[in-house]
N, C-alpha and C positions, 0 to 999 in steps of 0.2 A: 110452515110458519103461520102464526095467527096473532091477532091483537084483541085484547079484552079490556074494556073500560071498567075500572073498579070504582069503589066508593071513594069520596074525597078527591076526585079528579086524578086518581092514580091510573097508570096504564101497565098492563102485563103483556109482555111479548114472549110468545112461546116459539122456540126455534130448535134446530138440531143441536145447538150448543146448550140447551136448557131453557129455563124460564128466567126472565128479567123483569124487575119492577122499576118503573121510572115515572117521573112527572111529565116528561116531554119526550117526543120521538120525532126524528127527521127521517123520512123515507127517501132514499136515493138509490133505488135499485136499478135505475137506468132502463134501457130498451135494447132490443136486438133486431137485426134486419129481418124482414119478412122473407120467407123462402118462396120460390116459385112452386116447389113441390113436384118437380118433373124428374123424369128418368135421367140419371147421370149427375144431378146437381150435388147430392151429398157425396157421392163417390169421388167426384172430381174437384171438390172444394179444396183449395190450396194447390191444385194442379191445373190451374187455368180458370177456375171459378173463383171470383172474388167479390167482396162487398165493400171494398175500400180502394179506390183508384190511387189516392195519395200514398197508401201503404204499399201497393203492389204494382203500380203503373210502370215503374222503371224496368220491371222484368219483361215488358212488352214493347220495348223500344224498337221501332221499325217493323212491328208486326200488325196483323189484322186483329181488331178487337170489336166486340159488340157491347153496347150498354142497353140494358133492359129497363124501361121506365120513361116517364115523360114529365116528371115534376122537377122542382128546383134542384134537388140533389143529383138527379140523373143528368141533367143538362150541365150543371157545374162540373161534374166529373167527366162528362164527355168533352168539354172544353179543355179540361186539364189533360186528358189523355191525347187530345189532338196534337199536343206539343211533343208527344213522345211516339205514339203509334204511327204506323204507315197510313192507316185509315180507321175511322170509328163509325160503326153502323149503329144508329140509335133505333131500337125496336120498341114500338109503342102500340098498344092495343086500340088506340083511337086514331082519328085523322087530324088531330091537333094536340099540341103540347099543353100541359097544365102549368108549366114553369112561368115565372113572371116574364113580362114582355121583353125586358132588356136582355135577359138570358136567351130567350128565343131568337132575338135579332142577332145576337153574337154568334149563336150556333148556326143559324141559317147562312151567314156569310162566311163561315169557316169552311174552306175548301176541303179540309180533311174529314169533315163530318157529313154523313149521308143519313137519310131517314127511311125506315121501313114501316109504313103506316098500316093500321088496322091488322096488326099481326101479333101473335103470341108465340111463346116458345113451347114446343111440344116435348122436346128432349134435348139434352146436351150430349154431344157425341164425342167419343174418344176412349182409347184403351187406358193408357197411363197418363195422358195429357189431353186437354180439350183440343179437338181438331175441327169442330163445327157445331152447328145447331140445326135441329129440325124444326121448322117454323110452319105456322098455319095462318093463312089469310082468313080473317073473320068475315070478309065480304062475300067471297065465293067458296070458302071451305077448302081451297086447294092447299096442299102441303108442298114445301120445297126446302132445300138445304142451303145453308150459308156457311162457307168455310171461314173459320176464325181460329185464332190461337188462344184467345181468352174472352171471357164474358164477365161483365161487371153488372151486378144485379141491384137495382134501386127501385123496389116496388113498395116502399113504406117501412115503417118501424113497428115492432110489437113490444109494448111496454111490459116489463116484468112485474105485473100486478095480478097475476092469476090467483095468488094467495089472498088478495084483498077482496075478491068477489063476495058480495053479501056483507062485507064489513063496513065499507064506505062507498059513497057514490062514485062511479067511474063514467067516463064518456063511453059512447058506443064502441070506440076503438080501444078502450081499456085504460086510458090515461087518467091521472088523478087531477081533479079540479081544485085549484087553490085561488086565494085572493092575492093581492100585491105583496102581502107579508108572508106568502108561502104557506098560509094556514089552510088546512083542509076543513071540511065541515065538522070533524071530530075534535073536540077541545084538547089542546096540547099536542096534536099531531100535525106535523108539517111535511111538505114534500119539496124536493129540489132536483133540478136536472132534467134529463130526458124522459123521466117517468111522469113528468107533469105536462098537462095540456098547455101549450104555448105556441107562439108563432114560429120561433127560430130555435133550432136545436144545434148548438155549437158549444165547444169547450168554454168559450168566453161567457156565454149565457148560463151555462151550468155552474161555473165558478161564482157568477153573480147571484144565482139562486141560492147557492150554498151559504154565501156570506149573509144574505138577507135572512134565510131560515135560521141560521145560528144566532144572529142578533135578536130576531123575533122570539126564538125559543128562550134565550136568556131573559128577555123582558117578561115572558110568560112565567118562568120559574120564580121571578121576583114577586109575583102576586100572591105567593103562598105565605 
């Protein structure tokens, strides 16, 4: 895919479906979870490896699970899983969480949650299902194993904007920068949802972005 700005404020979008000419465009290509990139992750996705606790948590009722990450999403999902799983091990590469203070406090007093600090996942173990993790302590370099039935990975999101590189300004993480009207720096081009740089990425905020972008795009078209 690519975008080309033509004369008279026209826009051409080239895609696998052909070329489209338009006056305005709303980019809502979303984002996807960042992968750990370790042995066993891809092979065991859907077999104990998950990126959505609310989607898959019920499959791990009464079982041992791990959550990888230390941000808001990781701790929110660890709290959710603590109501289902036997125990939740939060694995974080640092010695303190990045999540907001209120989430940290809730997680610290939850008896079903424990923390594995200064640690990264080296491999996800299992034949047909996840049976454990091989971990590495970043302080002393030692490796050790943790037996779990599932692992939920929350190490950030990757926006689907690779096709926009060199076409419009992006953040260092690849998100689209917009103003409050969802306008990008390119005239007539808007962005909405998880592809946009913003504080909170939830369904409710994506819907709000979409409504704002559609309204602003309509107003833009009326200027012709």
